[in-house]
TISEBA-496434 format. One line per field, with one value per residue (C-alpha): x, y, z. Coordinates in nm, 2 decimals. Each point is the difference from the previous one (the first is absolute). Example, Ala and Ser with C-alpha at 12.3 -4.5 7.8 and 13.67 -1.06 7.14 Angstrom:
! TISEBA-496434
c1 c(1.23 | 0.14)
c2 c(-0.45 | 0.34)
c3 c(0.78 | -0.07)
//
This chain:
! TISEBA-496434
c1 c(11.78 | -0.38 | 0.05 | 0.27 | -0.23 | -0.28 | 0.23 | 0.12 | -0.36 | -0.09 | 0.32 | -0.10 | -0.35 | 0.13 | 0.24 | -0.29 | -0.22 | 0.29 | 0.07 | -0.37 | -0.04 | 0.30 | -0.15 | -0.31 | 0.17 | -0.02 | -0.25 | -0.25 | -0.21 | -0.26 | -0.37 | -0.32 | -0.25 | -0.38 | -0.25 | 0.26 | 0.13 | 0.30 | 0.13 | 0.35 | 0.06 | 0.32 | 0.15 | 0.31 | 0.16 | 0.27 | 0.13 | -0.21 | 0.06 | 0.03 | 0.03 | -0.32 | -0.04 | -0.10 | -0.23 | -0.14 | -0.25 | -0.04 | -0.34 | 0.03 | -0.36 | -0.10 | 0.31 | 0.13 | 0.38 | 0.26 | -0.28 | 0.14 | -0.22 | 0.20 | 0.24 | -0.09 | 0.14 | 0.07 | -0.11 | 0.20 | -0.12 | 0.21 | -0.03 | -0.30 | 0.01 | -0.31 | 0.00 | -0.29 | -0.30 | 0.20 | -0.04 | 0.23 | 0.28 | 0.16 | 0.36 | 0.12 | 0.39 | 0.04 | -0.24 | 0.09 | -0.36 | -0.23 | -0.37 | -0.31 | -0.34 | -0.08 | -0.10 | -0.38 | 0.06 | 0.07 | -0.23 | -0.30 | -0.19 | 0.22 | 0.33 | 0.25 | 0.31 | 0.33 | 0.35 | 0.29 | 0.36 | 0.29 | 0.09 | 0.27 | -0.24 | -0.37 | -0.11 | -0.36 | -0.15 | -0.01 | -0.35 | -0.11 | -0.14 | -0.35 | 0.14 | -0.32 | -0.04 | -0.14 | -0.36 | -0.12 | -0.34 | -0.27 | -0.11 | 0.05 | -0.23 | 0.11 | -0.23 | 0.23 | -0.02 | 0.13 | -0.21 | 0.04 | -0.27 | 0.01 | -0.27 | -0.32 | -0.08 | -0.36 | -0.01 | 0.06 | 0.09 | 0.28 | -0.08 | 0.28 | 0.01 | 0.28 | 0.10 | -0.17 | -0.33 | -0.10 | -0.14 | 0.07 | -0.14 | 0.23 | -0.06 | 0.17 | 0.10 | 0.16 | 0.04 | -0.22 | -0.19 | -0.37 | -0.12 | 0.11 | -0.16 | 0.15 | -0.03 | 0.10 | 0.30 | 0.29 | -0.10 | 0.20 | -0.23 | -0.09 | -0.35 | -0.24 | -0.24 | -0.37 | -0.23 | 0.04 | 0.16 | 0.32 | 0.05 | 0.30 | 0.10 | 0.16 | 0.22 | -0.27 | -0.19 | -0.26 | -0.08 | -0.12 | -0.21 | 0.07 | -0.17 | 0.26 | -0.10 | -0.02 | 0.18 | -0.31 | -0.02 | -0.30 | 0.04 | 0.25 | 0.01 | 0.21 | 0.19 | 0.27 | -0.08 | 0.26 | 0.22 | 0.30 | 0.33 | 0.32 | 0.32 | 0.32 | 0.21 | 0.28 | -0.24 | 0.06 | -0.38 | -0.04 | -0.20 | 0.14 | -0.36 | 0.06 | -0.34 | -0.37 | -0.27 | -0.17 | -0.37 | -0.10 | -0.33 | -0.17 | -0.35 | -0.18 | 0.21 | 0.31 | 0.27 | 0.29 | 0.26 | 0.07 | 0.32 | -0.20 | -0.02 | -0.34 | -0.13 | -0.32 | -0.27 | -0.19 | -0.31 | 0.13 | -0.31 | 0.06 | 0.30 | -0.21 | 0.18 | -0.14 | 0.23 | 0.35 | 0.26 | 0.23 | 0.33 | 0.28 | 0.19 | 0.03 | -0.10 | 0.23 | -0.10 | -0.33 | -0.19 | -0.03 | -0.35 | -0.14 | -0.36 | 0.00 | 0.30 | 0.18 | 0.37 | 0.25 | 0.31 | 0.06 | 0.27 | -0.04 | 0.16 | -0.32 | -0.17 | -0.38 | -0.30 | -0.34 | -0.34 | -0.08 | -0.36 | 0.04 | 0.36 | 0.03 | 0.35 | 0.04 | 0.37 | 0.32 | 0.37 | 0.28 | 0.31 | 0.17 | 0.09 | -0.22 | -0.18 | -0.04 | -0.10 | -0.31 | -0.03 | -0.04 | -0.29 | 0.05 | -0.18 | 0.02 | 0.29 | 0.04 | 0.36 | 0.14 | 0.34 | 0.11 | 0.27 | 0.10 | 0.18 | -0.25 | -0.23 | -0.28 | -0.24 | -0.30 | -0.29 | -0.28 | -0.26 | 0.20 | 0.30 | 0.23 | 0.35 | 0.01 | 0.35 | 0.24 | 0.31 | 0.26 | 0.17 | 0.33 | 0.00 | -0.28 | -0.35 | -0.26 | -0.23 | -0.10 | -0.36 | 0.03 | -0.15 | -0.12 | -0.03 | -0.03 | 0.07 | 0.31 | 0.05 | 0.23 | 0.12 | 0.26 | 0.22 | 0.16 | 0.37 | 0.05 | -0.08 | -0.14 | -0.31 | -0.09 | -0.24 | -0.14 | -0.24 | -0.32 | -0.10 | 0.33 | 0.22 | 0.27 | 0.22 | -0.02 | 0.27 | 0.14 | 0.14 | 0.21 | -0.18 | 0.25 | -0.25 | -0.28 | -0.29 | -0.28 | -0.29 | -0.21 | 0.15 | -0.21 | -0.02 | -0.06 | -0.02 | 0.38 | 0.16 | -0.01 | 0.05 | 0.11 | 0.10 | 0.32 | 0.12 | 0.30 | 0.13 | 0.32 | 0.23 | -0.18 | 0.22 | -0.08 | 0.03 | -0.34 | -0.12 | -0.33 | -0.17 | -0.23 | 0.10 | -0.16 | 0.09 | -0.10 | -0.28 | 0.12 | 0.36 | 0.04 | 0.25 | 0.02 | -0.14 | 0.02 | 0.04 | -0.06 | 0.23 | -0.13 | 0.22 | 0.17 | 0.01 | 0.26 | -0.27 | -0.33 | -0.17 | -0.02 | -0.14 | -0.32 | -0.12 | -0.36 | -0.17 | 0.01 | -0.31 | -0.06 | -0.26 | -0.03 | 0.35 | 0.15 | 0.16 | -0.07 | 0.21 | 0.05 | 0.30 | 0.10 | 0.10 | -0.36 | 0.03 | -0.25 | 0.14 | -0.14 | 0.21 | -0.07 | -0.02)
c2 c(-1.94 | 0.05 | 0.13 | 0.24 | 0.13 | 0.05 | 0.19 | 0.21 | 0.08 | 0.10 | 0.22 | 0.17 | 0.07 | 0.14 | 0.23 | 0.10 | 0.08 | 0.19 | 0.19 | 0.08 | 0.12 | 0.22 | 0.15 | 0.09 | 0.20 | 0.37 | 0.28 | -0.04 | 0.29 | 0.05 | 0.04 | -0.20 | 0.05 | -0.01 | 0.13 | 0.21 | 0.17 | -0.08 | 0.05 | -0.04 | -0.35 | -0.13 | -0.30 | -0.01 | -0.35 | -0.10 | -0.33 | -0.16 | -0.30 | -0.36 | 0.10 | 0.21 | 0.34 | 0.29 | 0.23 | 0.35 | 0.19 | 0.36 | 0.13 | 0.38 | 0.04 | -0.08 | 0.13 | -0.35 | 0.00 | -0.27 | -0.22 | -0.34 | -0.29 | -0.28 | -0.27 | -0.22 | -0.34 | 0.04 | -0.28 | 0.04 | -0.13 | 0.13 | 0.38 | -0.01 | 0.00 | -0.07 | 0.19 | -0.15 | 0.24 | 0.28 | -0.20 | -0.06 | 0.23 | -0.04 | 0.10 | 0.13 | 0.00 | 0.18 | 0.28 | -0.02 | 0.01 | -0.17 | -0.02 | -0.14 | 0.07 | 0.20 | -0.25 | -0.03 | 0.13 | 0.34 | -0.02 | -0.23 | 0.03 | 0.09 | -0.15 | 0.29 | -0.09 | 0.16 | 0.02 | 0.10 | 0.09 | -0.01 | 0.34 | 0.10 | 0.17 | 0.06 | 0.35 | 0.12 | 0.35 | 0.15 | 0.02 | 0.36 | 0.14 | 0.14 | 0.34 | 0.16 | 0.20 | -0.16 | 0.09 | 0.05 | -0.14 | 0.24 | -0.25 | -0.36 | -0.25 | -0.32 | -0.30 | -0.24 | -0.27 | -0.05 | 0.20 | -0.19 | 0.11 | 0.38 | 0.25 | 0.11 | 0.37 | 0.09 | 0.38 | 0.11 | -0.35 | -0.24 | -0.38 | -0.24 | -0.37 | -0.19 | -0.34 | 0.03 | -0.03 | 0.36 | 0.25 | 0.35 | 0.33 | 0.30 | 0.37 | 0.09 | 0.34 | -0.09 | -0.38 | -0.03 | -0.33 | 0.04 | -0.36 | -0.36 | -0.34 | -0.33 | -0.30 | -0.36 | -0.01 | 0.19 | 0.28 | -0.03 | 0.18 | 0.36 | 0.13 | 0.08 | 0.30 | -0.04 | 0.29 | 0.09 | -0.33 | -0.20 | -0.37 | -0.20 | -0.36 | -0.17 | -0.31 | -0.14 | -0.07 | 0.27 | 0.33 | 0.27 | 0.30 | 0.29 | 0.34 | 0.26 | 0.26 | -0.22 | -0.32 | -0.20 | -0.34 | -0.01 | -0.36 | -0.28 | -0.27 | -0.32 | -0.01 | -0.25 | -0.37 | 0.02 | 0.27 | 0.09 | -0.16 | 0.17 | -0.20 | 0.19 | 0.10 | -0.24 | -0.30 | -0.20 | -0.01 | 0.37 | 0.18 | 0.34 | 0.10 | 0.33 | 0.15 | -0.09 | 0.12 | 0.33 | 0.02 | 0.16 | 0.19 | 0.04 | 0.02 | -0.08 | -0.31 | -0.08 | -0.23 | -0.15 | -0.27 | -0.28 | -0.18 | -0.32 | 0.06 | 0.16 | 0.34 | 0.09 | 0.25 | 0.15 | 0.21 | 0.33 | 0.04 | -0.31 | -0.19 | -0.28 | -0.21 | 0.05 | -0.23 | -0.15 | -0.13 | -0.28 | -0.13 | 0.26 | -0.18 | 0.34 | 0.36 | 0.22 | 0.34 | 0.18 | -0.07 | 0.29 | 0.07 | 0.19 | 0.00 | -0.36 | -0.19 | -0.09 | -0.04 | -0.15 | -0.21 | -0.31 | -0.21 | -0.25 | 0.26 | 0.07 | 0.33 | -0.04 | 0.20 | -0.09 | 0.13 | 0.26 | -0.11 | -0.37 | -0.08 | -0.22 | -0.02 | 0.20 | -0.06 | -0.11 | 0.08 | -0.20 | 0.21 | -0.32 | 0.15 | 0.13 | 0.33 | 0.18 | 0.35 | 0.18 | 0.06 | 0.36 | 0.03 | 0.29 | 0.02 | -0.34 | -0.12 | -0.19 | 0.06 | -0.24 | -0.12 | -0.36 | -0.18 | -0.11 | 0.33 | 0.13 | 0.30 | -0.08 | 0.21 | -0.23 | 0.06 | 0.05 | -0.17 | -0.32 | -0.03 | 0.00 | 0.16 | 0.34 | 0.07 | -0.12 | 0.14 | -0.21 | 0.12 | -0.19 | -0.24 | 0.18 | -0.08 | 0.26 | 0.00 | 0.36 | 0.09 | 0.25 | 0.35 | 0.18 | 0.37 | 0.19 | -0.31 | -0.10 | -0.29 | 0.01 | -0.31 | -0.11 | -0.32 | -0.24 | -0.08 | 0.24 | 0.28 | 0.23 | 0.21 | 0.02 | 0.18 | -0.15 | 0.12 | -0.21 | -0.05 | -0.12 | -0.09 | 0.23 | 0.11 | 0.36 | -0.02 | -0.25 | 0.13 | -0.19 | 0.06 | -0.22 | -0.24 | -0.25 | 0.20 | -0.24 | 0.24 | 0.19 | 0.34 | 0.30 | 0.24 | 0.37 | 0.27 | 0.06 | -0.28 | -0.37 | -0.15 | -0.35 | -0.18 | -0.21 | -0.27 | -0.22 | -0.28 | -0.05 | -0.26 | -0.03 | -0.07 | 0.34 | 0.33 | 0.16 | 0.30 | 0.08 | 0.33 | 0.22 | 0.15 | 0.28 | 0.04 | 0.24 | -0.16 | 0.12 | -0.12 | -0.23 | 0.24 | -0.04 | 0.31 | -0.11 | -0.30 | -0.12 | -0.27 | -0.25 | -0.17 | -0.31 | -0.33 | -0.27 | -0.27 | -0.01 | 0.23 | 0.38 | 0.30 | 0.08 | -0.31 | 0.12 | 0.27 | 0.37 | 0.21 | 0.36 | 0.25 | 0.37 | 0.08 | -0.27 | -0.34 | -0.27 | -0.32 | -0.27 | -0.21 | -0.33 | 0.16 | 0.09 | 0.36 | 0.21 | 0.31 | 0.31 | 0.21 | 0.31 | -0.08)
c3 c(19.53 | 0.03 | 0.35 | -0.12 | -0.28 | 0.25 | 0.24 | -0.30 | -0.09 | 0.36 | 0.01 | -0.33 | 0.13 | 0.32 | -0.19 | -0.23 | 0.31 | 0.17 | -0.32 | -0.05 | 0.36 | -0.04 | -0.32 | 0.20 | 0.27 | 0.00 | -0.07 | -0.28 | -0.11 | -0.27 | -0.06 | 0.04 | -0.28 | -0.02 | -0.26 | -0.18 | 0.32 | 0.22 | 0.35 | 0.16 | 0.14 | 0.15 | 0.18 | 0.23 | 0.01 | 0.25 | 0.13 | 0.27 | 0.23 | -0.12 | -0.37 | 0.00 | -0.15 | 0.22 | -0.19 | 0.06 | -0.22 | -0.10 | -0.10 | -0.02 | -0.11 | 0.36 | 0.17 | 0.08 | -0.02 | 0.10 | 0.15 | 0.09 | -0.13 | 0.16 | -0.12 | -0.29 | -0.12 | -0.37 | -0.24 | -0.33 | -0.33 | -0.29 | -0.01 | 0.24 | 0.38 | 0.21 | 0.33 | 0.19 | 0.03 | -0.17 | -0.32 | -0.30 | -0.12 | -0.34 | -0.03 | -0.34 | 0.02 | -0.33 | 0.07 | 0.37 | 0.11 | 0.24 | -0.10 | 0.15 | 0.14 | 0.32 | 0.27 | 0.06 | 0.36 | -0.15 | -0.31 | 0.07 | -0.32 | -0.30 | -0.11 | 0.00 | -0.20 | 0.09 | -0.14 | 0.23 | -0.07 | 0.24 | 0.16 | 0.24 | 0.24 | 0.03 | -0.09 | 0.04 | 0.00 | 0.35 | 0.14 | 0.02 | 0.32 | 0.01 | 0.03 | 0.14 | 0.32 | 0.31 | 0.09 | 0.35 | 0.11 | 0.11 | 0.26 | 0.11 | 0.17 | 0.16 | -0.04 | 0.20 | -0.27 | -0.35 | -0.25 | -0.33 | -0.24 | 0.01 | 0.09 | -0.16 | -0.01 | 0.07 | -0.01 | 0.35 | 0.11 | -0.07 | 0.05 | 0.07 | 0.10 | 0.16 | 0.11 | 0.34 | -0.19 | 0.08 | -0.25 | 0.11 | -0.12 | 0.04 | -0.04 | -0.33 | 0.13 | 0.33 | 0.01 | 0.31 | 0.03 | -0.05 | 0.05 | -0.04 | -0.09 | 0.10 | -0.24 | 0.06 | -0.22 | -0.16 | -0.23 | -0.32 | -0.23 | -0.03 | 0.09 | -0.28 | 0.03 | -0.10 | 0.07 | 0.37 | 0.10 | -0.04 | -0.08 | 0.12 | -0.08 | 0.30 | 0.03 | 0.22 | -0.33 | 0.05 | -0.18 | 0.24 | -0.09 | 0.23 | 0.05 | -0.11 | 0.26 | 0.31 | -0.08 | 0.09 | -0.17 | -0.24 | -0.11 | -0.05 | -0.27 | -0.04 | -0.33 | 0.09 | 0.08 | 0.29 | 0.15 | -0.21 | 0.11 | -0.13 | 0.02 | 0.09 | -0.29 | 0.10 | -0.01 | -0.32 | -0.06 | 0.04 | -0.28 | 0.10 | 0.03 | 0.16 | -0.08 | -0.03 | -0.23 | 0.05 | -0.06 | -0.34 | -0.02 | -0.34 | -0.13 | 0.32 | 0.08 | 0.20 | -0.13 | 0.20 | -0.06 | 0.25 | 0.09 | -0.05 | -0.37 | -0.04 | -0.11 | 0.18 | -0.09 | 0.30 | 0.06 | 0.15 | 0.22 | 0.22 | -0.14 | -0.14 | -0.27 | -0.35 | -0.18 | 0.02 | -0.24 | 0.11 | -0.14 | 0.00 | 0.29 | 0.17 | -0.07 | 0.19 | -0.15 | -0.07 | -0.32 | -0.25 | -0.14 | -0.29 | -0.11 | -0.13 | 0.14 | 0.32 | -0.09 | 0.25 | 0.04 | 0.19 | 0.17 | -0.29 | -0.23 | -0.19 | -0.07 | -0.04 | -0.09 | 0.14 | -0.09 | 0.27 | 0.02 | 0.03 | 0.08 | -0.32 | -0.14 | -0.32 | -0.08 | 0.16 | -0.07 | 0.16 | 0.09 | 0.12 | 0.35 | 0.28 | -0.04 | 0.33 | -0.10 | -0.12 | -0.38 | -0.12 | -0.25 | -0.25 | -0.33 | -0.17 | 0.21 | 0.32 | 0.13 | 0.26 | 0.12 | 0.08 | 0.18 | -0.35 | -0.01 | -0.25 | -0.02 | -0.23 | -0.19 | -0.08 | -0.23 | 0.25 | -0.22 | -0.07 | 0.22 | -0.30 | 0.06 | -0.16 | 0.14 | 0.27 | 0.16 | 0.17 | 0.32 | 0.05 | 0.29 | 0.19 | 0.10 | -0.07 | 0.30 | 0.00 | -0.10 | -0.29 | 0.02 | -0.31 | -0.07 | -0.33 | -0.21 | 0.19 | 0.24 | 0.30 | 0.17 | 0.25 | 0.01 | 0.24 | -0.03 | -0.29 | 0.25 | -0.26 | -0.06 | -0.36 | -0.23 | -0.32 | -0.27 | 0.09 | -0.36 | -0.14 | 0.29 | -0.11 | 0.29 | 0.11 | 0.27 | 0.25 | 0.33 | 0.26 | 0.33 | 0.20 | 0.16 | -0.06 | -0.14 | 0.07 | 0.06 | -0.25 | -0.09 | 0.09 | -0.30 | 0.04 | -0.26 | 0.00 | 0.21 | 0.06 | 0.34 | 0.09 | 0.32 | 0.01 | 0.23 | 0.06 | 0.22 | 0.20 | -0.14 | -0.34 | -0.30 | -0.15 | 0.20 | 0.03 | 0.20 | 0.16 | -0.04 | -0.20 | -0.33 | -0.20 | -0.37 | -0.28 | -0.19 | -0.35 | 0.04 | 0.30 | 0.16 | 0.38 | 0.17 | 0.37 | 0.21 | 0.36 | 0.14 | 0.26 | 0.25 | -0.13 | 0.17 | 0.01 | 0.05 | -0.18 | -0.24 | 0.05 | -0.17 | -0.19 | -0.18 | -0.06 | -0.21 | 0.09 | -0.02 | -0.13 | 0.09 | 0.11 | -0.11 | 0.23 | -0.04 | 0.26 | 0.04 | 0.26 | 0.09 | 0.15 | 0.33 | 0.05 | -0.09 | -0.21 | -0.16 | -0.17 | -0.24 | -0.21 | -0.37)
//
């Protein structure tokens, strides 16, 4: 009798599991919610092998549709079902809903609650094309090596670094090469202009000061304890550290961030170290400096302000995810993005949050640009260029530019320019190129499309440069382009 009761219990549990699994099959669509805002979120659940559930996800905010996540063994407990790393779903048979929290893989900092309802078919707004005419370059120069960071415009010259470790000066009018300087490592940062010279931070761990007219080396200074090692993006330990810190010049000092976690102040005359701050785990973008403070973000997720004279820490704010861009300092605000998916407006005196804006499922790695009280910033998987009011954080406009916009936007009187990139086989379709939008509205004005690739990244990952009525940009195929504004 006991054996028969046990068998009956096992049969009832099996029927319950089978019934519960059947109840989960189908298309479930709804919204994820955070800070009073919402975004479409959907799951597609079908039968897998060996009693598992095959699940695909839809995240329209980052143009991910019908993306398979794999097969998951359901673990039922009443109205709840645990789906391994996807987390727990609660089934409400009366309301016919599934509810839960977006997995940490897609939302690493905040718990984004969602409620889904069964639908016959998934329906999402069609992604609009850019709808802007194609621009033709005025000239093109081939470096022969991937040019990640973007160029620097120096009047009649354009400076561009590439992965072969060479800094080249090109004639802005014609694109002809004027001189070149070889360093000992990849160049993943833009050149900085100081007086009649340029400063470049190389992956060999050195900063070079170069005569702008001739390309002659004036001095070199070590700012990294060891040469920078960048792991491939497919390495599980990769930091996706695409760029390095530029040199910032302010008030008779030079400031540079180091991959080893330091910020270093240098004497511009000879490169002598004046002070250093240690402890950020990695500083992958240039510090921003005003008269009193050096403000920067680090791999540890913190934004810090240091005393510009001594390097002493004044305040620290933890975003909870790496900060790999240069803050924009405007008035009493320090504006900076994070891999937490947030753009923060911080009080520059204290580090307190004055405002923050959340960008669904997308790192914000672009260094913001500021003009006339507005801040312009790109994004990663969201593939948008956005404009915000610097004081309040209120959005002016948000434009889909159809690619990773990692670089710092170049802002002119009437237009904003941003480079975009993509990668073959990535879960979201992204395109590489250069996009010009109207500054007041975000409306696309013109675009340039780079050649796509079925393997590896392609396009314009760095920052464009503006001067003399021209736009200069560099791409991963080693090309440098000039366009008319």
